[in-house]
N, C-alpha and C positions, 0 to 999 in steps of 0.2 A: 744862185748857183745850184744845179742839180745834185741830188744826193747821188753818192756812189752806190752802185748795185750791191745788193747782199751777196758777200762771198760764201759759197758753201762749198764744203769737201765731203765727199763720200768715201769712206774706206771698205772695200770689199775685196774678195779674193780674186774673182775673175769675171770677164764678160765674155768669153768664148763659148760658153756651154749655153743649150737651149732649155735653161731651168727657169722656175717661175720667180724666184729671187731677181735673177738677171732681167726677167721681161718687165718686172714691177720697177727696179730701179731705173731701167732704161726709160720707161714710160713717163716717170715722175721728172727724172732729171731733163728730159727734153721738154716737158711743159714748163718747168720752172725756168729754163733758159729761154724758151721762145715765148712764154705768155708774160711772165713776171720781171724777165730781164735780169735774173740772177747770173752772177759768175760762178759756174759751176765746173768743179774738178773732180773727177773719180780716180782714187789711187788704188791700184791693183798689186798684188804679189805674184800671180801666176799668169802663165800663158803669154809670155812676151812675144812669141813668134805666131801666135794664132790671131786670127780676124775676130771681131766682135760678132756675135751672132745676131743681135738685134740691132737695127739702125739707130745711131746716136746723131743728134744735132752737131752740126760743126761748129756751134757756138760752145760745145763743152770740151773741156781739156782732158785728156787721160794720161796718167803718169803710171807707168809699170815699174815698180820697184826690183822686179825679177828676184825674189826671196826664195822661191821654189819649195814651198811647204809640201807640195805634191810628192816630194821624196820620201815622205813619212808614209805613204801608202804601202810602200814595198819593204818597211823595216819591221823587225821584230818588235815586241812590246818593250824590252829593256833598251834596245838600241834607238828606238823612237824617242825615249826621254831625253837622250844626250843629243841627238840630231835637232829634237824640237828647241832645246835650250839654245843651242848655237844659232839657229835659224831666227829665234826670238830676239836675240841681240842684235843680229844683223838688220832685222825688221824694225825695231825700235830706234836704232840709229839712222836708218834711212828715212823713216817716216818723221823723225824729229826734224831733220834737215828741210824736208819739204815743207811741213807744217809752219816751221820758223820762216821760211822764205815766203810762203803764200800768205800768211798771216790771215786765215779766214775768220769770218764773223761766228760762223757755226761748223762744227766738225761732226759728222754722223758716221758712227761705227755700227755696222752691220753685225756687231757683236761676234765676231770672229776672234782672231788671236790678239788683236790689237786692244781688246778691252782690258788686257792685263796691265797695260802701261799708259794707255792713251791720256788718262787723266793726270799724268805726271809730266806731260809735255805743255811747257808754260809758252803756248803760241797766243794766248789771249783770247782764244775762241771758246765759245759755249759748247759743251759736249752732249751729244744725244745719242741715245742707243736705239737701234731699231731691230726689234725680233720678229722673225717670220716662220717660227715653229712655237708650238705651245711649251710652257715650262717642263711638263713630264718628260716631253721627247727632246728637249734642247740637246742634251748629251745623252743619247739613248745607251746607257749602260745596262744591257739585257742581264736579266737575272739568271738566265741559264748559260751565260757567256762571262762569267765573272769568277774572280778567286780573291783571296784575302788582300792582296796587294792592289788589285783594282778597286775594292770596296774603300780602302784606305784613301786611295787616289780620288775616287768620287766624292767622298766626304770633305776632303781638303779642297776640291775643285769647287763644290757648291759653296761651300763658305766664303772662299775667295771671290767667287763671281758675285755673291751677295754683297760683299763689302765695296765692290766696285761699282755695282748698279746704284747703290744709295748715294753714291757721290755724282752721279750723272745729273745734269741739269734737267733732263727730261727722258724717261724711258718709255719708248712707244710699242704697244702690242696690238695686234690684229682684232681681238674680240673682247667682249665684256667678260666672257666666261673665263678666258686667260687673265685678265687683270685681277680677277678675284683670287687667282692661284699664287698671287705674290703679296701675301699680307704683311711681309716684313718691309715693303716699300710704299713710301707716300709721294713718289714722283712719276707714277705711272699714267699714262695717256693712251687712249683707245682710238687709232685710226686705222680702219681697214684698208686692204689692198683694193686698187681700182679696177674696174672692168677694163679688159685689155682690148676691147673692139666694139664697136657700135654696129649691130646687125643691120643688114640692108631691108630684112623683112621679118616676119615671124613664121614659124611651123604652122601648117593647116591643121596640124594633129590628126592627120587623116591616114597616116603610113602605120602599119602595124609593126612597128620597130622601136625597141628599147635600146638607149645607147648608154654607155659607160666610157669614161675617158681617164687614163692614168697610167703611170708606170707599173710594168709587171714586178711589183715588189710586195712583200708582206703586208707593208703599211696599206696598200690600196684594198686589201681584202678581196680580191678577184676569186680566191678559193672559196670564199663564202659565198660570193654572188653566184657562182657556178652552181654551187649546192642548191641555192634558192631557186635559180632558173630551172633546175630539174623538176622542181615542184610546179612551177609556172607553166612550163610547156606541156604538162600532162592535161592541163585544164584549157589552156589558151593555145591550140595546136596550129594556129596560122599566124603566131606572132614570132618574131625573131629578136635576139639579142645580138649586139655587136659592140665590141669593145675595141678602143683605139688606145695605143701607147707605146713607149719606148722600152726596151728591155728583153730579157730572156723569156720566151713565151712557153718553153718546153715543158716545165711542170704543169702549166695550165691546161695545154693541150693534152697532156696525158690524163688530166682530171676530168676534163670534158669527155674524152673517150671512155673513161671508166664509168662516167655517170650516163653514157649513150645519148649524149645530147644531140638532137637532131637540127634544132634551129639556133645555133650560136656560132658566131664568127668572131675569132681572136685576130684582130689586125694590128700591124705595125703602126707608127705614128703617121698622121696625115698633115699635108701642107694646107688644108682647107677644112678646118675643124668646123667652121660655121656652116658650111654646106651639110656637114653630116649631122649637126644638130638640126638645122632645118628639114632635114629629110627624116626625122624621127618625131616620136610622139610623146616619149616618156624619157626622163634622165633618171638613171640609177646611181647612187653613191654609197659604196660599200666599205670606205676606209675604216680602219680601227682606230685610228688617230690622225689629226690633221694640225696645220698650223692655222689654216682659215678655209680653203676649199674654193679656190678660183674658178674651177670647173663648174661649180654651183651656180655662180652668178653668170658665167657665160651662158650656160643652157637656159637659165631662166629668162635671160635677155633676148633669147631666141624664141621665147614663148613655151618652153618646156615646163610642165610640173615636175616636180622631182620627188623621188622616193629615197630618204636617205637614213642610214644609221645615225643616231644620235650621239656620235662619237666626240671625243674632246679633240680639237676645239673648232668651231666654225658652223656646223650645222644648226646649233640651236639659236645661234646668233642671226644667221641668214634667214632660215626657213620659219615662217609662221604656220604651225602645224594645223593641217585642215583648211588652211586659206590659200596658200601658194605652193603646197607641198605635203608630205606626209613623213613624219619622223618615226622611227623604228628604234626599239631597245638596242643598244649597241651590241653586235654580235649575234643577234637573234635572226638566224637563217630562216625559220619557219615564218616568222612575222613579217620579215622582207617579202618573201613569197607571197603571202596573203594580202599585203598592200599593193604590190605589183598587179596582182590578179584584179584587185578591188578597181583600180583606176583603169585597167584594160577593159573591165565589164561595164564601167561608167562613163562613157564618152561626154556626156554633158558636164559631169563634175571636172573632167580633164580639161574640157574647154575653159571653164570657169576659173580653175586654177591657173591654167596657162596665161590668161589675161592678167591675173593677179601677180604672177610671176614675173612678167614683163614691168608692171607698176613697181615691183619691190627692187628689180635691178637699177631702176633710175637712181636709187640711193648711191649706187656705186659707180657713177659716171666720173670720170677723172676729173672734170672741172669743178664738181662739188668737193671731193676728197682733197684736191690741190688747195683749195680755199681752206681747209683745215690745217693743212700743213703751213700755209701762209701765215695764219693766225698764231700758230704755234711758234714759228721762227720770229714773229714780230714781238710776240709777248717776252721772247728771251733776249 
């Protein structure tokens, strides 16, 4: 008699957004269902009437509990507390019903609101937490945007989170660097995010073009990149910088004008990022902090050497400094400029690093990392 397929349930807020977490979850769930024959269900709380952004295998079941936590986005801090508690009760009740009905072998929380109660649901499943940001930025309580009440809340929240994470059967993070930031825990496993596509070819590295990719937000450090580029284009007058990403570009366009940049283009998102990588010769990564850095391995798979801030967390795990890219002290604008100039002026080194970057990207192929997940599931 054939064994029953492993039943896996993922708990995550939504699948209608074009975000990195949504993309990675979709990739893995599709692979598990199609290649391992797992019985996969994804349980959502948001976006009931919105289509999924990334295509899902028809073998995967999607359940939307329609809790509507997104209402919190429009609440004042004090009102948010009471609305949150009400929605948490609704979520716990509805999720409990579904897990008791499905009776999964393994339930995976992407460590959003269900981490507060999922371990108390006695559905018989092993409970796994999966974190897609680093510890320091999991709940980004900005020092300049806090008060006494918020500091008390932060301390309470952190202690509560740790007590829940200790009870998980396994806690999965994306980098070795981040694993070391959880010294209180003994159940931590590192499994990186997989490469989201396999390039059809590699860049010839002949175009005088540097590329950066990411949302136009503080985290991505494009303000630092533009300052560095002001130094680069004074020496490398025939090279250009192109940036692609979602978000409001206004402040960055103003900074570009203030710096009088002549060879810099700020673009919106593109539907064919592979084409843009292949048409470039260097990738630059200016983030102040990351969970992993998916665009790093995308660019490397396309044969681009990378120049990156050694920010927490991701670049130190992914880049072998001086071999497939160059690491720069986090936030050092001048050093970022100098290392970009170095690779621009040394095409032979650029070519060598590009080949090594492709080799490095092989480690992040989906089929390889899916086996790591398979071993983890079977060990549980």
